[in-house]
Backbone bond lengths (Angstrom), bond angles and torsions (degrees), N, CA, C in turn:
res aa  C-N    CA-C-N  psi(-1)  N-CA   C-N-CA  omega(-1)  CA-C   N-CA-C  phi
1 X - - - 1.490 - - 1.508 108.81 -
2 X 1.302 112.99 149.83 1.480 117.60 179.49 1.511 107.73 -87.19
3 X 1.328 114.52 167.83 1.466 119.84 -179.12 1.537 111.80 -61.52
4 X 1.381 117.44 -36.26 1.441 119.90 178.01 1.527 111.96 -64.52
5 X 1.324 115.55 -39.27 1.486 120.27 176.64 1.524 110.81 -64.18
6 X 1.347 114.75 -44.49 1.453 119.76 179.72 1.507 110.14 -61.46
7 X 1.306 118.16 -44.69 1.448 122.53 -179.62 1.534 110.40 -64.87
8 X 1.302 116.53 -39.69 1.501 119.19 179.42 1.504 109.77 -67.73
9 X 1.347 119.91 -40.68 1.407 122.49 179.55 1.578 108.76 -65.59
10 X 1.297 115.61 -43.61 1.491 119.65 -179.57 1.533 109.39 -64.29
11 X 1.285 116.18 -40.32 1.501 119.59 -177.31 1.558 108.42 -67.30
12 X 1.298 118.47 -41.26 1.482 121.28 176.74 1.545 111.47 -63.37
13 X 1.330 117.72 -39.75 1.415 122.04 177.64 1.530 112.09 -64.37
14 X 1.318 116.27 -42.59 1.451 120.78 178.70 1.555 111.41 -67.85
15 X 1.326 116.26 -38.39 1.476 118.96 177.71 1.553 110.31 -64.91
16 X 1.308 116.81 -39.26 1.480 118.95 179.91 1.516 110.89 -68.18
17 X 1.331 116.95 -40.87 1.446 119.54 176.77 1.521 111.03 -63.49
18 X 1.347 117.97 -39.29 1.456 124.35 179.78 1.549 108.63 -60.53
19 X 1.313 115.40 -46.05 1.502 119.83 -179.43 1.530 110.29 -65.59
20 X 1.315 115.05 -41.16 1.471 119.28 -179.18 1.510 108.32 -63.37
21 X 1.316 119.02 -45.49 1.451 122.09 179.79 1.512 110.09 -59.55
22 X 1.315 116.05 -42.83 1.468 120.44 179.33 1.481 110.96 -57.22
23 X 1.359 117.98 -45.49 1.441 122.56 177.56 1.508 111.66 -60.27
24 X 1.315 117.66 -45.05 1.450 122.49 -178.06 1.513 109.82 -62.37
25 X 1.338 114.33 -47.85 1.475 121.41 179.58 1.489 110.87 -55.10
26 X 1.342 117.27 -48.43 1.470 121.31 -179.14 1.498 110.51 -60.37
27 X 1.355 119.47 -43.75 1.423 122.50 -179.93 1.550 112.72 -62.72
28 X 1.367 113.92 -41.64 1.429 118.01 179.56 1.524 113.23 -66.73
29 X 1.340 116.29 -37.49 1.431 121.53 -179.02 1.579 107.65 -68.04
30 X 1.247 116.73 -35.50 1.535 120.99 179.37 1.535 110.75 -69.46
31 X 1.323 118.24 -23.20 1.419 123.72 -178.97 1.568 109.85 -91.70
32 X 1.288 115.59 110.27 1.483 120.88 -175.12 1.532 110.26 -62.17
33 X 1.273 120.11 -24.70 1.497 123.39 -178.22 1.520 112.50 -88.67
34 X 1.319 118.45 0.37 1.472 119.92 -175.41 1.555 111.26 -69.06
35 X 1.289 113.28 158.94 1.454 123.23 -179.02 1.526 108.39 -82.07
36 X 1.338 116.48 112.43 1.471 121.53 -176.51 1.497 110.96 -66.28
37 X 1.317 117.51 -32.75 1.492 121.68 177.08 1.543 109.47 -61.30
38 X 1.340 114.53 -43.83 1.433 119.17 -179.13 1.561 110.51 -63.56
39 X 1.348 113.79 -40.63 1.467 118.03 176.53 1.530 111.22 -58.69
40 X 1.301 116.07 -45.91 1.463 120.84 -179.64 1.517 111.10 -61.40
41 X 1.326 118.41 -43.35 1.440 123.31 178.99 1.526 111.31 -62.85
42 X 1.345 117.52 -40.80 1.442 120.57 176.93 1.548 112.25 -67.69
43 X 1.288 115.18 -34.69 1.510 117.47 177.56 1.503 109.60 -65.84
44 X 1.303 117.25 -40.14 1.474 121.59 -179.56 1.539 109.26 -65.48
45 X 1.311 114.94 -41.87 1.497 119.93 177.91 1.548 107.16 -62.84
46 X 1.280 118.15 -42.46 1.457 121.38 -179.38 1.529 110.28 -61.57
47 X 1.346 117.68 -40.05 1.442 120.24 177.52 1.501 113.60 -66.90
48 X 1.333 116.49 -37.74 1.461 119.63 175.69 1.551 110.39 -64.82
49 X 1.287 116.35 -40.43 1.483 119.21 174.97 1.486 110.91 -58.88
50 X 1.331 116.88 -46.51 1.475 122.05 -177.35 1.547 107.38 -58.68
51 X 1.357 117.66 -42.36 1.437 121.42 -179.79 1.534 111.03 -64.74
52 X 1.316 116.32 -40.89 1.463 119.97 176.21 1.512 111.14 -61.82
53 X 1.290 116.37 -46.18 1.482 121.94 179.20 1.508 109.90 -57.93
54 X 1.310 118.04 -47.37 1.465 122.01 179.78 1.523 112.14 -62.06
55 X 1.343 115.60 -39.74 1.483 117.28 178.60 1.509 111.39 -66.25
56 X 1.339 116.79 -41.50 1.486 118.94 176.94 1.525 111.54 -64.95
57 X 1.296 117.30 -41.53 1.457 120.59 179.04 1.548 111.44 -64.27
58 X 1.279 118.59 -42.10 1.472 122.41 -179.57 1.503 110.59 -65.68
59 X 1.356 116.09 -34.55 1.459 119.68 178.16 1.508 113.33 -74.22
60 X 1.279 118.96 -23.24 1.446 123.45 -178.00 1.497 112.16 -89.39
61 X 1.306 117.37 -12.03 1.488 120.14 179.40 1.545 108.03 -92.16
62 X 1.303 117.11 119.17 1.454 119.40 179.73 1.487 112.35 -64.67
63 X 1.310 117.66 146.02 1.436 121.87 173.42 1.519 108.34 -68.15
64 X 1.352 116.46 133.69 1.422 122.98 177.40 1.488 110.77 -106.35
65 X 1.318 117.36 120.11 1.440 120.46 179.23 1.532 107.44 -90.24
66 X 1.332 116.06 120.50 1.458 120.11 -177.90 1.499 109.88 -84.08
């Protein structure tokens, strides 16, 4: 696989995990008995994933010289 394919695959994996975490977080928040510490940890993980996604996206966008 080329680096572009690897990056695309990694990006899709991160996006999927980000969406899954979002779903889990929403379900936990809706449950009054859920562990708030767990929710906070999942939110931090989701933010780290978002940062990784943004880094990969910015690396895959070629610089445009105006």
